[in-house]
C-alpha positions in Angstrom: -18.5 -4.5 -24.4 -19.4 -6.9 -21.5 -16.9 -7.9 -18.8 -16.1 -11.5 -19.3 -17.0 -13.6 -16.2 -19.1 -10.9 -14.6 -22.7 -11.7 -13.8 -25.1 -9.1 -15.2 -26.5 -8.3 -11.8 -23.0 -7.3 -10.6 -22.5 -4.4 -13.0 -21.9 -1.2 -11.1 -24.6 1.5 -11.0 -23.1 4.1 -8.5 -22.0 6.8 -9.0 -24.1 7.7 -12.0 -21.2 9.4 -13.9 -19.0 6.3 -13.7 -18.9 3.8 -16.6 -16.3 1.1 -15.9 -16.3 0.0 -19.6 -15.0 3.4 -20.5 -12.2 3.2 -18.0 -10.8 -0.2 -18.9 -8.7 -0.4 -22.1 -10.7 -1.9 -25.0 -8.1 -4.6 -25.5 -8.4 -5.7 -21.9 -12.2 -5.8 -22.1 -11.9 -8.0 -25.2 -9.3 -10.3 -23.5 -10.2 -13.9 -23.2 -8.3 -14.8 -20.0 -5.9 -17.7 -19.9 -7.7 -20.7 -18.4 -5.4 -22.8 -16.2 -5.8 -26.4 -15.2 -6.9 -25.6 -11.7 -9.8 -23.5 -13.0 -11.4 -26.8 -14.0 -10.4 -29.4 -11.4 -8.4 -29.5 -8.2 -9.1 -33.0 -6.9 -8.5 -36.6 -8.1 -5.6 -38.1 -10.0 -4.3 -34.8 -11.5 -2.7 -35.5 -14.8 -3.7 -32.3 -16.5 -1.1 -29.7 -15.7 2.2 -31.4 -16.6 3.4 -31.2 -12.9 6.0 -33.5 -11.5 4.0 -36.4 -10.1 6.9 -37.6 -8.0 7.1 -34.4 -6.0 10.0 -32.1 -5.2 13.6 -33.3 -4.7 14.6 -31.3 -1.6 15.7 -33.9 1.0 14.4 -33.4 4.6 18.0 -33.5 5.7 18.9 -30.6 3.4 20.6 -27.3 4.6 17.2 -25.6 4.4 16.7 -23.2 7.3 14.9 -25.1 10.2 12.0 -22.7 10.2 11.4 -23.4 6.5 11.4 -27.2 6.9 7.6 -27.5 7.4 7.0 -26.0 4.0 8.5 -29.2 2.4 5.3 -30.9 3.6 3.1 -28.7 1.4 2.1 -29.8 -2.1 4.9 -27.9 -3.7 4.8 -30.0 -6.9 1.2 -28.8 -7.5 0.2 -25.5 -8.9 -1.5 -23.4 -6.3 -5.2 -22.3 -6.4 -5.7 -19.5 -9.0 -8.3 -17.9 -6.8 -7.6 -18.5 -3.1 -11.2 -17.9 -2.1 -10.7 -18.9 1.6 -8.2 -16.1 2.0 -10.5 -13.6 0.2 -13.4 -14.7 2.4 -11.5 -14.0 5.6 -10.3 -10.6 4.3 -13.9 -9.7 3.2 -15.2 -10.6 6.7 -12.4 -8.7 8.4 -13.0 -5.5 6.4 -16.9 -5.7 6.5 -17.5 -6.5 2.8 -20.2 -8.8 1.4 -17.9 -11.5 0.1 -14.7 -12.7 -1.8 -16.0 -11.1 -5.1 -14.8 -7.8 -3.6 -11.2 -9.0 -3.1 -8.2 -9.4 -5.4 -4.8 -10.8 -4.3 -1.5 -9.7 -5.7 2.3 -10.3 -5.2 2.5 -7.4 -2.8 0.6 -4.1 -3.4 3.1 -3.3 -6.1 1.7 -6.0 -8.4 -1.8 -4.6 -7.8 -0.6 -1.0 -8.6 1.1 -2.1 -11.8 -1.9 -4.2 -12.9 -4.3 -1.4 -12.3 -2.2 0.9 -14.6 -1.9 -1.8 -17.2 -5.7 -2.5 -17.4 -6.8 1.1 -17.3 -4.2 3.5 -18.8 -3.2 3.4 -22.5 0.6 3.6 -23.0 1.8 6.8 -24.6 -1.7 8.4 -24.5 -3.2 8.4 -21.0 -2.0 9.4 -17.5 -2.2 8.9 -13.8 -2.4 11.6 -11.1 -0.3 11.4 -7.9 0.1 13.7 -4.9 3.7 14.2 -3.8 5.2 13.5 -1.4 4.0 10.0 -1.9 5.0 6.4 -2.5 7.5 6.2 -5.3 6.2 3.0 -7.0 3.3 4.9 -8.6 5.7 6.8 -10.8 8.0 3.8 -11.4 5.1 1.7 -12.6 3.8 4.5 -14.8 7.2 4.9 -16.4 7.6 1.2 -17.0 4.2 1.2 -18.7 4.9 4.4 -20.7 2.2 6.2 -18.9 2.2 10.0 -18.1 2.2 11.3 -14.6 0.4 14.5 -13.4 1.6 15.7 -10.0 -0.7 17.7 -7.7 1.4 18.2 -4.5 -0.2 17.8 -1.1 -0.5 20.9 1.1 3.1 21.5 2.1 2.6 24.4 4.5 2.1 23.7 8.2 0.4 27.0 8.9 -3.0 25.2 9.5 -1.4 22.4 11.6 -0.9 18.8 10.6 -3.1 16.7 8.4 -6.9 16.9 8.4 -8.7 18.7 5.5 -6.4 21.8 5.4 -3.2 21.0 7.4 0.2 19.9 6.2 0.1 17.0 3.8 -3.6 17.2 3.4 -5.2 16.6 0.0 -5.7 19.8 -2.0 -9.1 18.7 -3.4 -9.8 21.7 -5.5 -6.4 21.5 -7.2 -7.0 17.8 -8.0 -10.4 18.7 -9.5 -8.8 21.4 -11.6 -6.2 19.0 -12.9 -8.7 16.3 -13.9 -11.0 18.8 -15.5 -8.1 20.2 -17.5 -6.9 16.8 -18.7 -9.5 14.1 -19.4 -6.7 11.7 -20.3 -6.1 11.1 -16.5 -7.5 7.7 -15.8 -6.3 6.9 -12.3 -5.8 9.0 -9.1 -3.4 7.5 -6.5 -3.9 8.6 -2.9 -1.8 7.2 -0.1 -3.5 7.2 3.3 -1.8 7.1 5.7 0.8 8.6 3.4 4.3 7.4 2.8 6.4 9.3 3.8 3.9 11.7 5.4 2.2 9.3 7.9 -0.9 11.4 7.3 -4.5 10.2 6.9 -6.6 11.6 4.1 -10.1 12.2 5.6 -12.9 10.2 4.0 -14.7 13.5 3.3 -11.9 14.5 1.0 -11.9 11.2 -0.8 -15.7 11.4 -1.2 -15.3 14.8 -3.0 -13.1 13.2 -5.6 -15.3 10.2 -6.0 -18.3 12.3 -6.6 -16.7 14.8 -9.0 -18.4 14.3 -12.3 -15.6 15.6 -14.4 -13.4 12.6 -13.3 -14.5 9.5 -15.1 -11.7 7.2 -13.9 -10.9 5.3 -10.7 -9.5 6.6 -7.4 -7.0 4.2 -5.8 -6.5 4.7 -2.0 -3.3 3.0 -0.8 -3.9 1.9 2.8 -0.7 -0.1 3.5 -0.5 1.5 7.0 -4.2 1.8 7.8 -4.2 -0.5 10.8 -2.0 1.9 12.7 -4.6 4.7 12.3 -8.2 5.2 13.6 -10.3 2.0 13.0 -13.0 4.1 11.2 -10.5 5.8 8.8 -10.5 3.2 6.1 -11.9 4.0 2.7 -13.1 0.4 2.4 -16.3 1.7 4.1 -17.0 3.6 0.9 -16.8 0.7 -1.5 -20.5 -0.2 -1.3 -21.4 3.4 -2.5 -18.7 4.0 -5.1 -17.7 1.6 -7.9 -15.0 4.1 -8.9 -13.0 3.3 -5.8 -10.2 0.8 -5.3 -8.5 0.3 -1.9 -5.2 -1.4 -1.7 -3.8 -3.0 1.5 -1.1 -5.5 2.4 0.0 -8.1 5.0 3.5 -6.5 5.1 2.9 -3.9 7.8 0.5 -4.5 10.6 0.5 -8.3 10.0 4.3 -8.4 10.0 4.5 -10.5 6.9 6.6 -8.4 4.5 8.6 -11.5 3.4 5.6 -13.4 1.9 4.6 -10.6 -0.5 0.8 -10.5 -0.3 -1.0 -7.4 -1.5 -4.8 -6.9 -1.6 -7.2 -4.8 -3.7 -10.7 -4.2 -2.3 -12.9 -3.1 -5.1 -16.3 -3.4 -6.8 -16.7 -7.0 -8.3 -16.6 -5.6 -11.8 -13.0 -4.3 -11.3 -12.0 -7.4 -9.4 -13.2 -9.5 -12.3 -11.1 -7.4 -14.8 -8.0 -7.9 -12.6 -8.7 -11.6 -12.3 -9.0 -11.8 -16.1 -5.7 -10.1 -16.6 -3.4 -11.5 -13.9 -0.9 -14.3 -14.3 -2.6 -17.6 -13.7 -0.9 -18.7 -10.4 0.4 -15.4 -9.0 0.1 -16.4 -5.2 2.4 -19.2 -4.2 1.3 -22.1 -2.0 3.7 -21.2 0.9 2.4 -17.5 0.8 -1.2 -18.7 0.7 -0.7 -21.1 3.7 0.9 -18.4 5.8 -1.7 -15.8 4.8 -4.6 -18.0 5.7 -3.0 -18.7 9.1 -2.4 -15.0 9.7 -6.1 -14.3 9.0 -7.4 -16.8 11.6 -9.3 -15.1 14.5 -6.6 -15.8 17.0 -3.8 -14.4 14.7 -5.9 -11.3 13.9 -6.3 -10.7 17.7 -2.6 -11.0 18.2 -1.9 -8.6 15.3 -4.2 -6.0 16.9 -2.3 -6.4 20.2 1.0 -5.8 18.5 -0.4 -2.8 16.6 -1.6 -1.4 20.0 1.9 -1.9 21.4 3.5 -0.1 18.4 1.0 2.8 18.6 2.0 3.3 22.2 5.6 3.0 21.3 5.1 5.6 18.6 3.9 8.1 21.3 6.9 7.2 23.4 9.3 7.7 20.5 7.7 11.1 19.6 8.2 12.3 23.2 11.8 11.1 23.2 12.5 12.9 19.9 10.9 16.1 21.3 13.5 16.1 24.1 16.2 16.4 21.4 14.9 19.8 20.2 17.7 21.7 22.0 20.2 19.8 19.8 18.6 20.9 16.5 15.9 18.3 15.9 12.6 19.8 14.8 9.1 18.7 15.8 7.7 15.7 14.0 5.7 16.6 10.9 2.7 14.9 9.4 -0.2 13.1 11.1 1.8 10.3 12.8 -0.9 7.8 11.7 1.5 5.1 10.6 4.2 2.9 12.1 6.8 5.5 11.5 7.4 9.2 12.3 9.2 11.9 10.3 11.4 14.6 11.9 13.4 17.4 10.3 17.1 17.9 11.3 17.7 21.6 11.7 20.7 23.8 11.1 23.1 23.6 14.0 23.3 27.4 14.3 19.9 27.6 15.8 18.2 29.2 12.8 15.3 26.7 13.0 15.7 25.9 9.3 15.7 22.3 8.0 19.2 21.2 6.9 19.5 18.5 4.2 23.3 18.3 4.4 23.3 17.8 8.2 20.5 15.3 7.9 22.4 13.3 5.3 25.5 13.2 7.5 23.5 12.0 10.5 21.7 9.4 8.3 24.9 7.9 6.9 26.8 8.0 10.2 23.9 6.3 12.0 23.9 3.5 9.4 27.6 3.0 8.7 29.1 3.7 12.1 26.3 3.0 14.6 24.4 0.2 12.9 21.1 2.1 13.1 19.3 2.4 9.8 16.6 5.1 9.3 15.5 6.6 6.0 16.6 10.0 4.6 13.6 11.7 2.9 14.9 15.2 2.6 14.6 15.3 -1.2 10.8 14.8 -1.1 8.6 17.9 -1.5 7.9 19.5 1.9 10.3 17.1 3.7 13.6 19.1 3.6 16.0 17.8 6.3 13.7 14.9 7.2 14.5 11.5 8.6 11.8 8.8 8.6 12.1 6.5 11.6 10.2 3.3 11.8 8.8 2.4 15.2 11.0 -0.4 16.5 10.9 -2.6 19.6 11.3 -0.8 22.9 15.0 -1.5 23.0 15.5 -0.4 19.4 13.7 2.9 20.1 15.9 3.6 23.1 19.0 2.9 20.9 17.9 5.2 18.1 17.2 8.0 20.5 20.5 7.6 22.2 22.6 7.4 19.0 20.6 10.3 17.4 21.2 12.5 20.4 25.0 11.7 20.3 25.2 12.6 16.6 23.2 15.8 16.9 25.8 16.9 19.4 28.7 15.9 17.3 27.6 16.8 13.7 
């Protein structure tokens, strides 16, 4: 069954074992997408969408926050573009892709994750595969959509060091292959790189092995929310021209510092992008979000983003050195690859045994937040993360405070 809206010359041909029409649910392939008014015309006297022709009713003297006042000058009474091609074009150029046909926009990466599950995985019959410890929304979206979850944990031992192909939190490629060979109902594999909460990159060599594995007929999703804090050549976007069975998700929430506007991105083969476009809500990206995103993707803004990322990466090193100085107080060495804008450290038993201590970590976490006003994240219940606190890289002053307060509590608790 053809993909509606996709030009014949854009049908995927690589890898040979991948047939996108067998991955997409039949009801989605047959779907005639909702055609909204702005799909047809966006200029002239617009009397086609039942909008309020007199505009919004928020007075300029309202109690709206001063920084939000400029948004009142936008065409808030008009539905936004259903495609936002200028944003997609800038993203494609920034990530080295041929054009906007390789880009899909969602309300945060979470909408993209949910939509991928809905279009590919049949409720009550088929499954996704995840690699704990990992981002929790994969399982949440699966449960909401009545989809099964197969778990293949990352390498949890640190005997071979951190990250890479064999170290702690590396992808156990052979185990993933065994799982998909044993269960052909697995339609999607979710990989988080750099991982959350692991902060560890998955090497492109490991991702290639899964993409080329002929027993897996589905799609590999690589979640790259934190990719700009890692090596610039580490992104799986570089593989998209070779593999139509790959989808890479990113966001403006992290490196771009725009978590509040909720803009997520999927980079994928045009065939999958077309499927997502056919299925999404008609006006999913708001006009204020689109205006801010387009500004954030201007050359000068991207340069400034890169400067701030460089500052945060330097601060990450400074924070790691400061945390290492707390070792005598019972703080273990940071675990994971430290490739994101956070680090993860285990709180150890106070008796000097060197063993991670969840109870002590919980007490320190709660006291930091409730008594000291410093909020980190307790991750001790995740596989391989016993006793761990995840600490986001803050400003220089914030990092000094967290080191000071953490040191005080390690002495006291």
